[in-house]
ZAVO-397697 format. One record per residue: residue number from 1; residue in three letters; x, y, z of N, C-alpha, C in turn. Coordinates in Angstrom, 2 decimals. Atoms other than C-alpha are relative to their C-alpha. Last residue first. Layout:
# ZAVO-397697
+-----+------+---------+---------+---------+---------+---------+---------+---------+---------+---------+
: seq : type :     n_x :     n_y :     n_z :    ca_x :    ca_y :    ca_z :     c_x :     c_y :     c_z :
+-----+------+---------+---------+---------+---------+---------+---------+---------+---------+---------+
: NUM :  ALA :       X :       Y :       Z :       X :       Y :       Z :       X :       Y :       Z :
...
+-----+------+---------+---------+---------+---------+---------+---------+---------+---------+---------+
***
This chain:
# ZAVO-397697
+-----+------+---------+---------+---------+---------+---------+---------+---------+---------+---------+
: seq : type :     n_x :     n_y :     n_z :    ca_x :    ca_y :    ca_z :     c_x :     c_y :     c_z :
+-----+------+---------+---------+---------+---------+---------+---------+---------+---------+---------+
: 123 :  GLN :    0.71 :   -1.60 :    0.06 :  132.13 :  105.78 :   65.65 :   -1.29 :   -0.37 :   -1.21 :
: 122 :  VAL :    0.69 :    0.12 :    1.07 :  133.97 :  102.67 :   66.80 :   -0.84 :    0.55 :   -0.49 :
: 121 :  PRO :    1.48 :    0.33 :    0.02 :  135.30 :  103.12 :   70.29 :   -0.09 :   -0.20 :   -1.96 :
: 120 :  ASN :    1.07 :   -0.11 :    1.67 :  138.82 :  103.49 :   69.97 :   -0.82 :   -0.79 :    0.12 :
: 119 :  ALA :   -0.69 :   -1.37 :    0.75 :  140.40 :  103.78 :   74.25 :   -0.38 :    0.75 :   -1.60 :
: 118 :  GLN :    1.46 :   -2.25 :   -1.66 :  137.40 :  101.62 :   75.43 :    0.84 :    1.16 :   -0.62 :
: 117 :  LYS :    1.06 :   -0.18 :    0.88 :  138.89 :   98.77 :   71.88 :   -0.69 :    1.44 :    0.97 :
: 116 :  ILE :   -0.14 :   -0.98 :    1.08 :  142.21 :   99.47 :   73.54 :   -1.69 :    0.22 :   -0.58 :
: 115 :  LEU :   -0.46 :   -1.68 :    0.35 :  141.43 :   98.67 :   76.98 :    0.62 :    0.51 :   -1.45 :
: 114 :  TYR :    1.30 :   -1.05 :   -0.51 :  139.47 :   95.48 :   76.05 :    0.76 :    1.16 :   -0.03 :
: 113 :  ASP :    1.09 :   -0.29 :    1.29 :  142.25 :   94.28 :   73.56 :   -1.43 :    0.49 :    0.77 :
: 112 :  ARG :   -0.23 :   -1.14 :    1.51 :  144.86 :   94.88 :   76.07 :   -1.34 :    0.17 :   -1.17 :
: 111 :  VAL :   -0.18 :   -1.52 :   -0.20 :  142.87 :   93.19 :   78.40 :    0.69 :    1.16 :   -0.40 :
: 110 :  ALA :    0.93 :   -0.38 :   -0.10 :  142.71 :   90.23 :   76.43 :    0.00 :    1.23 :    1.26 :
: 109 :  SER :    0.36 :   -0.27 :    0.94 :  146.24 :   89.92 :   76.02 :   -1.76 :    0.71 :    0.30 :
: 108 :  SER :   -0.41 :   -1.07 :    0.33 :  147.48 :   90.35 :   79.52 :   -0.72 :   -0.21 :   -1.64 :
: 107 :  VAL :    0.26 :   -1.20 :   -0.12 :  145.34 :   87.49 :   80.12 :    0.00 :    0.57 :   -0.39 :
: 106 :  GLU :    1.30 :   -0.22 :    0.19 :  146.37 :   85.34 :   77.60 :   -0.74 :    0.97 :    0.31 :
: 105 :  ALA :    0.20 :   -0.21 :    1.74 :  149.98 :   86.44 :   78.03 :   -1.38 :   -0.29 :   -0.30 :
: 104 :  VAL :   -0.37 :   -1.78 :   -0.26 :  149.58 :   85.40 :   82.16 :   -0.13 :    0.85 :   -1.50 :
: 103 :  SER :    0.80 :    0.00 :   -0.79 :  148.62 :   81.66 :   81.26 :   -0.29 :    1.84 :    0.08 :
: 102 :  THR :    0.92 :   -0.29 :    0.55 :  151.18 :   81.11 :   78.90 :   -1.27 :    0.50 :    0.26 :
: 101 :  ALA :   -0.39 :   -0.98 :    0.28 :  153.69 :   82.19 :   81.90 :   -0.73 :   -0.20 :   -1.42 :
: 100 :  THR :    0.33 :   -0.98 :   -0.87 :  151.75 :   79.71 :   83.95 :    0.28 :    1.28 :   -1.04 :
:  99 :  SER :   -0.49 :   -0.99 :   -1.23 :  151.79 :   77.72 :   81.89 :   -0.52 :    0.65 :    0.22 :
:  98 :  THR :   -0.68 :   -0.50 :    0.51 :  148.61 :   75.42 :   80.42 :    1.71 :    0.70 :    0.90 :
:  97 :  HIS :   -1.19 :    0.74 :    0.29 :  146.50 :   72.46 :   81.74 :    0.85 :    0.75 :   -0.61 :
:  96 :  SER :   -0.24 :   -0.13 :    1.52 :  143.70 :   75.23 :   82.25 :    0.52 :   -1.56 :   -1.02 :
:  95 :  ALA :    1.27 :    0.89 :    0.79 :  142.96 :   74.22 :   85.71 :    0.35 :   -0.03 :   -1.79 :
:  94 :  LYS :    0.90 :    1.59 :   -0.25 :  146.07 :   74.65 :   86.47 :   -0.65 :   -0.15 :   -0.89 :
:  93 :  ALA :   -0.84 :    1.32 :    1.59 :  146.83 :   77.95 :   84.17 :   -0.17 :   -1.98 :    0.48 :
:  92 :  TYR :    0.79 :   -0.31 :    0.81 :  143.75 :   79.45 :   86.17 :    1.05 :   -0.99 :   -1.51 :
:  91 :  ALA :    1.89 :    0.90 :   -0.28 :  144.82 :   78.82 :   89.61 :   -0.67 :   -0.60 :   -1.13 :
:  90 :  TYR :   -0.59 :    1.10 :   -0.82 :  148.30 :   81.11 :   88.72 :   -0.18 :   -1.27 :   -0.72 :
:  89 :  VAL :    0.08 :    0.45 :    1.84 :  145.75 :   83.43 :   86.81 :    1.07 :   -1.46 :    0.11 :
:  88 :  SER :   -1.21 :   -0.61 :    0.82 :  144.44 :   83.69 :   90.26 :    0.59 :   -0.36 :   -1.07 :
:  87 :  MET :   -0.98 :    0.52 :    0.71 :  141.12 :   82.39 :   91.27 :    0.89 :    1.22 :   -0.52 :
:  86 :  GLN :   -0.19 :    0.33 :   -1.68 :  137.94 :   84.35 :   93.40 :    1.94 :   -0.62 :   -0.84 :
:  85 :  PRO :   -0.23 :   -0.72 :    0.27 :  136.37 :   85.83 :   90.07 :    2.02 :   -0.41 :    0.86 :
:  84 :  TYR :   -0.15 :   -1.65 :    0.45 :  136.35 :   83.08 :   89.35 :   -0.81 :    0.54 :    0.48 :
:  83 :  ARG :   -0.74 :   -1.30 :   -1.10 :  136.37 :   80.00 :   91.82 :   -0.25 :    0.91 :   -0.87 :
:  82 :  SER :    0.65 :   -0.59 :   -0.70 :  133.58 :   77.98 :   89.60 :    0.79 :    0.88 :    1.26 :
:  81 :  ASP :    0.02 :    0.24 :   -1.59 :  135.89 :   77.32 :   87.18 :   -0.67 :    1.05 :    0.68 :
:  80 :  SER :    0.68 :    1.21 :   -0.58 :  134.60 :   77.62 :   83.57 :   -0.46 :   -0.34 :    1.63 :
:  79 :  VAL :    0.02 :    1.03 :   -0.97 :  136.63 :   80.41 :   82.07 :   -1.13 :   -0.45 :    1.00 :
:  78 :  SER :    1.04 :    1.31 :   -0.02 :  135.97 :   80.94 :   78.38 :    0.55 :   -0.41 :    1.42 :
:  77 :  LEU :   -0.80 :    0.88 :   -0.10 :  139.10 :   83.35 :   78.22 :   -1.19 :   -1.07 :    0.21 :
:  76 :  SER :   -1.65 :    0.57 :    0.83 :  137.32 :   86.05 :   76.94 :    0.10 :   -0.68 :   -0.17 :
:  75 :  THR :    0.84 :    0.16 :    1.42 :  133.67 :   85.47 :   79.09 :    1.20 :   -0.72 :   -1.04 :
:  74 :  LYS :    0.23 :    1.53 :   -0.84 :  136.06 :   84.82 :   82.89 :   -0.53 :   -0.04 :   -2.08 :
:  73 :  LEU :   -0.88 :    1.19 :   -0.02 :  137.58 :   87.58 :   81.34 :   -0.33 :   -1.18 :   -0.27 :
:  72 :  TYR :   -0.81 :    0.73 :    1.74 :  135.23 :   89.70 :   80.52 :    0.65 :   -0.61 :   -0.44 :
:  71 :  ASP :   -0.28 :    1.01 :    0.20 :  132.74 :   89.06 :   84.21 :    0.95 :   -0.39 :   -1.64 :
:  70 :  GLU :   -0.55 :    0.76 :   -0.36 :  133.44 :   92.11 :   85.72 :    0.28 :   -1.91 :   -0.51 :
:  69 :  PRO :    1.23 :    0.47 :   -0.90 :  133.33 :   94.72 :   83.88 :    0.60 :   -1.43 :    0.40 :
:  68 :  LEU :    0.46 :    0.64 :    1.16 :  137.40 :   95.98 :   83.31 :   -2.05 :   -0.70 :    0.58 :
:  67 :  LYS :    1.44 :   -0.34 :    0.63 :  138.23 :   98.63 :   85.23 :   -0.49 :   -0.62 :   -0.68 :
:  66 :  PHE :   -0.18 :   -0.73 :    1.22 :  142.02 :   97.83 :   85.20 :   -1.27 :    0.78 :   -0.64 :
:  65 :  LEU :   -0.96 :   -0.82 :    0.31 :  142.90 :   97.54 :   88.66 :    0.10 :    0.37 :   -1.90 :
:  64 :  ARG :   -0.42 :   -1.43 :   -0.09 :  139.90 :   96.38 :   89.22 :    0.58 :    0.81 :   -0.36 :
:  63 :  ASN :    1.18 :   -0.72 :   -0.07 :  139.40 :   93.64 :   86.75 :   -0.83 :    1.42 :    0.22 :
:  62 :  ILE :    0.05 :   -0.83 :    1.81 :  142.81 :   92.76 :   87.62 :   -1.20 :    0.63 :   -0.56 :
:  61 :  TYR :   -0.64 :   -1.12 :    0.13 :  142.27 :   92.08 :   90.99 :    0.19 :    0.60 :   -1.17 :
:  60 :  ASP :    1.05 :   -0.99 :   -0.91 :  138.51 :   89.74 :   90.59 :    1.59 :    1.40 :   -0.20 :
:  59 :  PHE :    0.46 :   -1.46 :    0.81 :  140.86 :   87.94 :   88.57 :   -0.72 :    1.17 :    0.77 :
:  58 :  THR :    1.25 :    0.90 :    0.70 :  143.16 :   86.98 :   90.77 :   -0.89 :    1.13 :   -0.84 :
:  57 :  MET :    1.38 :   -0.44 :   -0.32 :  146.71 :   88.16 :   90.85 :   -1.43 :   -0.83 :   -0.64 :
:  56 :  TRP :   -0.01 :    0.86 :   -1.10 :  149.87 :   85.32 :   91.45 :   -1.06 :    1.51 :    0.46 :
:  55 :  SER :    0.25 :    1.29 :    0.12 :  150.38 :   84.57 :   88.12 :   -0.90 :    0.69 :    1.64 :
:  54 :  THR :   -1.06 :    1.06 :    0.03 :  151.63 :   88.70 :   87.25 :   -1.37 :   -1.10 :    0.04 :
:  53 :  ILE :    1.12 :    1.37 :   -0.24 :  149.78 :   91.25 :   85.08 :    0.74 :   -1.45 :    0.36 :
:  52 :  LEU :   -0.05 :   -0.34 :   -0.73 :  152.21 :   94.81 :   85.22 :   -0.85 :   -1.72 :    0.72 :
:  51 :  SER :   -1.34 :    0.47 :   -0.92 :  152.98 :   94.16 :   81.96 :   -0.10 :   -0.21 :    1.14 :
:  50 :  VAL :    0.33 :    1.07 :   -0.28 :  149.35 :   95.33 :   80.97 :    1.30 :   -1.21 :    1.14 :
:  49 :  ASP :   -0.30 :    0.09 :   -1.57 :  150.64 :   98.85 :   81.25 :   -0.49 :   -1.81 :    0.66 :
:  48 :  ASP :   -1.20 :    0.42 :   -0.06 :  150.38 :   99.71 :   77.98 :    0.77 :   -0.49 :    1.92 :
:  47 :  ALA :   -0.59 :    1.31 :    0.45 :  146.91 :   98.99 :   77.79 :    1.24 :   -0.19 :    0.02 :
:  46 :  THR :    0.30 :    0.33 :    0.89 :  146.03 :  101.12 :   80.37 :    0.75 :   -0.93 :   -0.61 :
:  45 :  LEU :   -1.55 :    1.26 :    0.70 :  146.47 :  102.21 :   83.73 :   -0.98 :   -0.07 :   -1.43 :
:  44 :  SER :    0.58 :    0.80 :    0.59 :  144.49 :  105.43 :   85.30 :    0.90 :   -0.81 :   -1.27 :
:  43 :  GLY :    1.09 :    0.02 :    0.14 :  147.19 :  107.10 :   87.46 :   -1.14 :   -1.17 :   -0.79 :
:  42 :  HIS :    0.41 :   -0.22 :    1.59 :  150.12 :  106.57 :   88.84 :   -1.86 :    0.13 :   -0.07 :
:  41 :  SER :   -0.18 :   -1.81 :    0.36 :  151.40 :  107.06 :   92.44 :   -0.71 :    0.40 :   -0.95 :
:  40 :  ARG :    0.75 :   -1.74 :   -0.41 :  149.37 :  104.66 :   94.25 :    0.64 :    0.77 :   -0.63 :
:  39 :  LEU :    1.48 :   -0.07 :    0.16 :  149.70 :  101.58 :   91.45 :   -0.61 :    1.94 :    1.17 :
:  38 :  PHE :    0.42 :   -0.32 :    1.34 :  153.84 :  101.93 :   91.61 :   -1.51 :    0.33 :   -0.41 :
:  37 :  ASP :   -1.08 :   -0.75 :    0.19 :  154.64 :  101.06 :   94.54 :   -1.06 :    1.06 :   -0.72 :
:  36 :  SER :    0.35 :   -0.81 :   -1.46 :  151.94 :   98.06 :   95.04 :    0.61 :    1.20 :   -0.03 :
:  35 :  VAL :    1.77 :    0.35 :    0.47 :  153.14 :   96.74 :   91.37 :   -1.36 :    1.54 :    1.10 :
:  34 :  GLU :   -0.24 :   -0.46 :    1.23 :  157.24 :   97.06 :   92.75 :   -1.87 :    0.55 :   -0.42 :
:  33 :  VAL :    0.01 :   -1.34 :   -1.09 :  155.71 :   95.41 :   96.55 :    0.46 :    1.01 :   -1.46 :
:  32 :  ARG :    2.33 :    0.20 :   -0.02 :  153.52 :   92.48 :   93.76 :    1.33 :    1.13 :    1.12 :
:  31 :  GLN :    0.35 :   -0.39 :    0.86 :  157.91 :   92.54 :   91.93 :   -1.38 :    0.53 :    0.00 :
:  30 :  GLN :    0.12 :   -0.75 :   -0.19 :  159.77 :   91.73 :   94.76 :   -0.91 :    1.36 :   -1.22 :
:  29 :  ASP :   -1.23 :   -0.51 :    0.66 :  158.26 :   88.64 :   95.23 :    0.21 :    1.11 :   -0.54 :
:  28 :  ILE :   -0.22 :   -0.83 :   -0.68 :  156.00 :   85.82 :   97.18 :    1.43 :    1.08 :   -1.42 :
:  27 :  PHE :    0.68 :   -0.62 :   -0.72 :  153.40 :   84.71 :   95.60 :    0.70 :    0.38 :    0.62 :
:  26 :  GLU :    0.31 :   -1.60 :    0.20 :  155.41 :   83.64 :   92.82 :   -0.44 :    0.71 :    1.11 :
:  25 :  LEU :    0.99 :   -0.44 :    0.44 :  155.32 :   80.06 :   92.58 :    0.01 :    1.53 :    0.20 :
:  24 :  ARG :    0.37 :    0.74 :    0.71 :  158.75 :   79.59 :   93.29 :   -1.76 :    0.73 :   -0.81 :
:  23 :  LYS :   -0.91 :   -1.36 :    0.54 :  159.27 :   82.55 :   96.21 :   -0.28 :   -0.91 :   -2.01 :
:  22 :  LEU :    0.65 :   -1.68 :    0.32 :  156.32 :   80.69 :   97.60 :    1.22 :   -0.04 :   -0.91 :
:  21 :  HIS :    0.65 :    0.55 :    1.09 :  158.91 :   77.19 :   97.21 :   -1.11 :    1.26 :   -0.27 :
:  20 :  VAL :   -0.84 :    0.15 :    1.53 :  161.57 :   78.92 :   98.23 :   -1.20 :   -0.13 :   -0.60 :
:  19 :  ILE :   -0.01 :   -1.69 :    1.24 :  159.31 :   80.50 :  101.39 :    0.60 :   -0.24 :   -1.20 :
:  18 :  ALA :    0.95 :   -1.06 :    0.43 :  158.22 :   77.22 :  102.54 :   -0.01 :    1.40 :   -0.90 :
:  17 :  ILE :    0.67 :    0.88 :    1.16 :  161.42 :   75.06 :  102.23 :   -0.98 :    1.03 :   -0.69 :
:  16 :  ALA :   -0.37 :   -0.01 :    1.71 :  162.57 :   77.96 :  104.18 :   -0.29 :   -0.95 :   -1.30 :
:  15 :  PHE :    0.25 :   -0.93 :    0.73 :  159.97 :   77.29 :  106.96 :    0.90 :    0.68 :   -1.27 :
:  14 :  PHE :    1.16 :   -0.71 :    0.58 :  160.65 :   74.22 :  106.80 :   -0.43 :    0.88 :   -0.71 :
:  13 :  VAL :   -0.22 :    0.84 :    1.43 :  164.50 :   74.08 :  107.64 :   -1.26 :    0.40 :   -0.46 :
:  12 :  VAL :   -0.79 :   -1.38 :    0.51 :  163.83 :   77.13 :  110.61 :    0.11 :   -0.66 :   -1.58 :
:  11 :  LEU :    0.65 :   -0.62 :    0.20 :  161.24 :   74.27 :  111.94 :    0.55 :    0.79 :   -0.80 :
:  10 :  VAL :    1.08 :    0.43 :    0.68 :  163.63 :   71.27 :  112.28 :   -0.80 :    1.42 :   -0.59 :
:   9 :  VAL :   -1.43 :    0.34 :    1.18 :  166.37 :   73.10 :  113.67 :   -0.76 :    0.30 :   -1.14 :
:   8 :  LEU :   -0.41 :   -1.27 :    0.67 :  163.90 :   74.62 :  116.50 :    0.49 :    0.02 :   -1.36 :
:   7 :  ALA :    1.03 :    0.43 :    0.19 :  162.99 :   70.48 :  116.48 :    0.09 :    2.07 :   -0.06 :
:   6 :  ILE :    0.10 :    0.21 :    0.74 :  167.17 :   70.09 :  117.35 :   -1.95 :    0.30 :   -0.44 :
:   5 :  SER :   -1.22 :   -0.85 :    0.86 :  167.73 :   72.94 :  119.68 :   -0.61 :   -0.55 :   -1.54 :
:   4 :  LEU :    0.57 :   -1.69 :    0.37 :  164.36 :   72.18 :  122.24 :    0.72 :    0.83 :   -1.91 :
:   3 :  LEU :    1.03 :    0.47 :    0.58 :  165.54 :   68.34 :  121.86 :   -0.64 :    1.20 :   -0.46 :
:   2 :  ILE :    0.22 :    0.59 :    0.41 :  168.62 :   69.44 :  123.00 :   -0.45 :   -0.28 :   -0.60 :
:   1 :  MET :   -0.79 :   -1.24 :    0.72 :  167.71 :   71.59 :  126.03 :    0.44 :   -1.03 :   -1.94 :
+-----+------+---------+---------+---------+---------+---------+---------+---------+---------+---------+
***
């Protein structure tokens, strides 16, 4: 019985550590829930909505969310990783040796630029 109790305590500790680690990586957070709720009640997204982009999102998800061409972000950010479009912005940051915040800003800027150009085409 004592060994079972010790094993249970160890499992709980490891579970807690894993949750903290995932939160630190922004894989689990309240914003994810808020984004999902927002998207259910919102129409088409605009350049003003790029602040919704976070590190847990994959390029594929961002492409679908903002209705971007499949390779737009790959081209505009010069992504050469074979995991594109299934890689997250967090993975992109790690692969390009930049901070997560910088990568989120780069992706957001590229999305904003595309949406602005689509809203105001050259005549």
